[in-house]
TORLONU-683737 format. One record per residue (C-alpha): residue in one letter; x, y, z. Coordinates in steps of 0.02 Angstrom, whole numbers, plus 50000, padded with zeros to 5 digits. Example, Ala and Ser with C-alpha at 12.3 -4.5 7.8 and 13.67 -1.06 7.14 Angstrom:
<recs>
A506154977550390
S506844994750357
</recs>
This chain:
<recs>
M500005000050001
T500675016549948
V500225031650062
G499965047749978
T498915042649828
A497135046649822
S496705028849841
G497985026449977
K497185040450073
G495525031850071
T496305015450134
V497165024150280
A495545032650326
L494665016050311
F495895008250429
E495815022150556
A493885021150556
V493995002550590
A495285004650722
S494285018750806
E492665007950801
R493594993650882
T494335004251015
A492715011551056
E491944993851070
R493304988851181
L493035004551289
A491165000951296
R491544983251353
V492734989351485
E491455002251546
A490134988651554
T491234977251644
L491704990851765
A489964995551790
A489454976951824
V490864976051951
L490364992052040
D488564986352044
A489094969652116
T489924976852276
E488914980252432
D489684997252455
A489015013052381
V490445018252257
C490705036852198
V492045042852083
V492385061852062
D493525070551942
G494725085051983
E493215097351966
D492135087052093
R491035081051952
V490295063551977
T491005052051851
A490405034551922
W488915031152033
N488425012752064
R486805004952106
K487085003252290
A487445022552296
E485715024652207
Q484905014252338
L485825022252493
W485555040352430
N484005038252331
I484825047752189
K484765039252011
A486435039051918
A485665048251768
D485295062651880
I486985064851963
L488215059151831
G489215073951767
R488525085151899
N489525093152046
I489345081752199
N489215097352309
D487525101252236
F486845086052321
F487835084552484
S488695095952606
N490285090752700
V490695078552562
M492155066952611
V492695061852442
T493025079852385
R494045083252545
V495105067952505
S495385074252330
R495845091352391
D496925086252542
R497715071752442
R497445060052595
V496785042452620
V495355038452733
R495075020952796
G493475015452895
Q492995032852958
Y491255035753024
H490325048052924
Q488475054852928
P488245063852759
L486295065152791
P485275065252950
G484785047452998
T486035039852885
H487665031952954
V489045025252849
L490905019452859
I491905026952716
N493545021652630
A494165035452508
V495745038052412
P496325051352289
V496595045652106
S498255051152033
V498895050951858
E500805053251828
G500875061251996
A499415073351973
V497775070952066
V496335070151949
G494985066052072
A494525053152203
V493485037352228
S492505033452392
A491635017052445
E490375019052590
K489665004652688
D487885008152756
I487875004852939
T486265013352983
E485374997453025
I486884991753132
V486855008353225
H484945006553257
L485184988853316
N486654994353428
R485585007653505
E484194995453533
L485404982653604
T486114996753718
K484315000953773
A483914982653799
S485504979953900
L485094994554008
E483354987954036
V484064970654082
R485254978254198
Q483884988554279
L482864973154290
Q484324963954366
E484574977454488
A482734977254534
V482754958054554
S484394959154653
Q483604973054761
G482074962454785
T483114947254833
R484204958454948
T482684965355030
T481854947655055
D483504941755126
A483764956455231
F482134954055333
R482164935155335
H482484934655524
L480884944655558
L479684929555569
G477804929355563
H476414933455443
H475284943955545
P474674958755451
R475374971855560
M477074963455554
R477004962455369
E476514980855364
V478054985755462
I479204975155358
A478504982255195
L478705000155258
A480534996255313
A480854988855145
R480275004755058
A481305015655172
A482895005155164
P483605011154995
T483585028955057
D484635037955182
A483145043655293
T483345042255478
V482235028755550
L481465028555724
I480955010355777
R479705008655922
G479264992656015
E479304984756186
S480914975856245
G481174959156149
T480124963455996
G481584963355878
K482054981155857
E483834978055819
I483464963555698
L482324976155606
A483664989355610
R484904976555537
G483644972455401
V483544990955351
H485404991055339
D485614975155243
A484244980255116
S485114997255083
R486655003054979
R487595002455137
A487414983755160
G489304980355140
K489804993955264
P489834993755451
F488274991655557
I488754999555728
V487634996455876
I487615007856025
N486565004556176
C486235021656250
G485685014156417
A487165002856443
I488565015656428
P488775027456584
G488515045756541
D490255050856578
L490945038456454
F489675040156321
E490415054956233
S492165047956209
E491345031256153
L490295040056020
F491415053755963
G493165046656007
Y494565057056084
E496225063756047
E497835059656135
G497975068056300
A496065072856308
F495955065456483
T496855054756610
G497105037356540
A496785042656362
S497635030756238
R499135037156143
G498725042655973
G496855044956027
K495465033155981
P494095034255850
G492335034455912
L490905022755853
L490315036755739
E491995036155644
L491935016955645
A490185017855565
D490725029455422
G489915024255256
G488755012655352
T487355013155481
L487385018855665
F486075010555770
L485585019555929
D484635007656035
E483675014356184
I483865032356117
G482705038256258
E484145034656382
L485325047056290
P485925060856412
P485285078356377
L486985085356327
L487335071156211
Q485685074056130
V486215091456080
K487845084956002
L486945071255915
L485735083355834
R487195093055776
V487985078155694
L486285073855603
Q486205091955542
E488025094955490
R488705077555465
K490245081955562
F490855082255743
Y492445084755855
R493285071455947
V493425074556137
G494915086256159
G495005089355968
C494955104755868
R494845097255693
P493115093055629
V492825075155575
T491605072355431
V490565056255413
D489355048655304
V488275038555414
R486445033555415
V485595034355588
I484305022455650
A483665024055825
A482555012955932
T481585015356095
N480365006756208
R479875022656286
R478565036056244
L479685049756179
E478235061456166
A477965060556349
M479735063156380
I479765078356271
S478295085556374
S479245082756538
G480885090556463
Q481835073856459
F481995072856272
R482325086456143
E480905089856023
D482035094855884
L483075078755898
Y481465068855898
Y480895076355732
R482655073255665
L482525055155707
N480665052055670
V480705053755478
I480225036155456
S479305028155604
L479175009755624
A478095001755766
I478364983255795
P476824976155880
P477114966156040
L476964947056030
R475304946456125
E474534957155985
R475054944655851
Q474704927555933
S474454919655765
D476344920655738
I476744911255898
P476674893555818
E477834898755674
L479034906755797
T478954892055913
Y479384879355782
H480784890255712
F481574890855881
L481324872455909
H482254868755748
E483644880855796
Y483914874155975
G483564856155917
Q485064857655804
L486084866655938
Y485774853256076
G485704838355953
K483904834755975
E482564830855851
I480954837655906
A479584835655782
E478024840955880
V477284852056016
Q475804844456103
P474224854756058
H473854859056243
V475674864956259
M475474876056106
A473864882656180
S474754887656333
L476064896256231
I474784906356135
A473774910956292
Y475334917856381
P475504936756369
W477324936356340
P477904952756425
G479694949356357
N478984946156186
V479974936456054
R481534936356162
E480564928356306
L479754915356185
R481514911256116
N482194908456290
T480624898456345
V480774886656193
E482584884256226
R482164879056402
L480844867556334
V482104859356211
V483424856656350
L482084848356461
A481214838156331
E481234819456337
G481014811756163
D480444820456003
T478914829256076
I478684844456186
D477364839156310
A476694843956483
A478134836156580
A479364847756494
V478454863756532
P479144871556691
G477844874156823
P476764864856948
R476614845756933
P475004836856902
E473724840357041
P472694826557128
S471144832957039
G471894826856880
R472224844256811
T473894842856711
A475364854456732
V474994862256569
E473204866356615
G473844874956771
A475194884156664
V473844891956559
R473384902056710
T475014903456811
G476274890056766
L477294897756621
Q477094915756687
S477704910556865
A479074899356787
A479704913256678
Q479654925856829
R480644913156933
A481974911156796
E482054929356770
R482254932356957
E483664919056972
T484504925856817
I484534943956891
I485134938357064
Q486574928656975
A487054943556872
L487034954757022
A488124942057116
E489394941656972
A489384961256972
S489714961657161
G488034971157175
N488404984857042
R486844987356948
T487634995956802
V488894980556773
A487404968656807
A486414977056670
R487874976156550
I488014957056590
L486144955556558
K486284966056401
I484854976356455
P484714995456498
R485094999856675
S483335007156678
T482584990556626
L483514981756763
Y482744993556893
Y481024990156824
K481234971156828
M482034971757002
N480514981957067
R479274970556978
L480094954657055
G480284962757222
L482214963257219
L482414981557251
E482014981557438
T483024964857459
A484544972657378
R484384990457435
G485484987757588
R487004981257490
L486924988857317
</recs>
């Protein structure tokens, strides 16, 4: 072929046309292949040129952004989106890997983007965005569900903790259940609690239950019997003292019970016995949450919940000037009144069998039954010492029992009379009461003997307030007997 002739020129043109057509076909096939590849990926792919015009937009991008390729190709991407990552990548010539991006409200993506270079010059950028909107929503739902589960677990845990905390308060009498329900509601708070009830009703057990059902359960529970500590020692016991505060003070001083209770609960039993001067100081602690050690000049701050208990009528003591009215109102935020055992007689069988099991295990006896007439005697008895007296009586019955049954022979009291009346029948009227009084009298006499006649020490041995000891001695006729030597 000769190039330059007219016919030659036509041939060359023909070859060029054929070559151009084949090239166009190849380019079309390449573009189709590229489009198929881009549409096959699960990521939304976008390609822009150096002028931020969109040159590629796959099917996933159409689905993600609800924009057809025909509407965006050749257009500036900034006309459709603000804060576009792919244009920043092109402009800043930096690579982005797995970066969280929210191009539109409610849409969440992870983006990978790289600049496109030809012979060292950046001519655009390509981005691939993975739609994680559903994952984000699922994660939020999971977080919400996890929070609800945790709250439910805490509620169940609190319920279990509350149930366990009051498990030692036995009985199903409605008044007792009401007291426990109110105590359970008050327990999670830091409100001060005033527990009222006769001696032996279980005031300390209830106070311990409130503590165990609270957020302070793992912290100290410190008990102070306000009637058992002499007034001149009470202040140093409660507040502690500094070195040299008084003759005989320990080197380095000593923390008081308030400090030892920090973070936990301070239980003030027999609060009605608290001396007037200490009532003022306790009120200040409740108001300010700080105090001074005896002989100290530096305030000590404490985080303590206070629970008080009394068997006295504080209102009458306020009227007579024996108890501060302002302290009473500080303590009486939550009032819990435990009924005496004689007012919940239906609980006596349950309590009796519980103590039978407890002392049966302690003394190695298997006692399965209480004779009906014995149980009738126990129910009929007024129990001035309440649950504590019942516990002690059951212990005595277990010790004296022969065999596996508590019967008339085991009940302390008169022996069967000639008329045929059993000891238990007599005990319904006088037996148990007189037996209990005799046992109480003998116990007090023994404690006084061990204390060499010192009533304060004897009360401490008996673990009762000094005022209670006086009351019992007077009731049992021991005051006149002992007056000459005590």
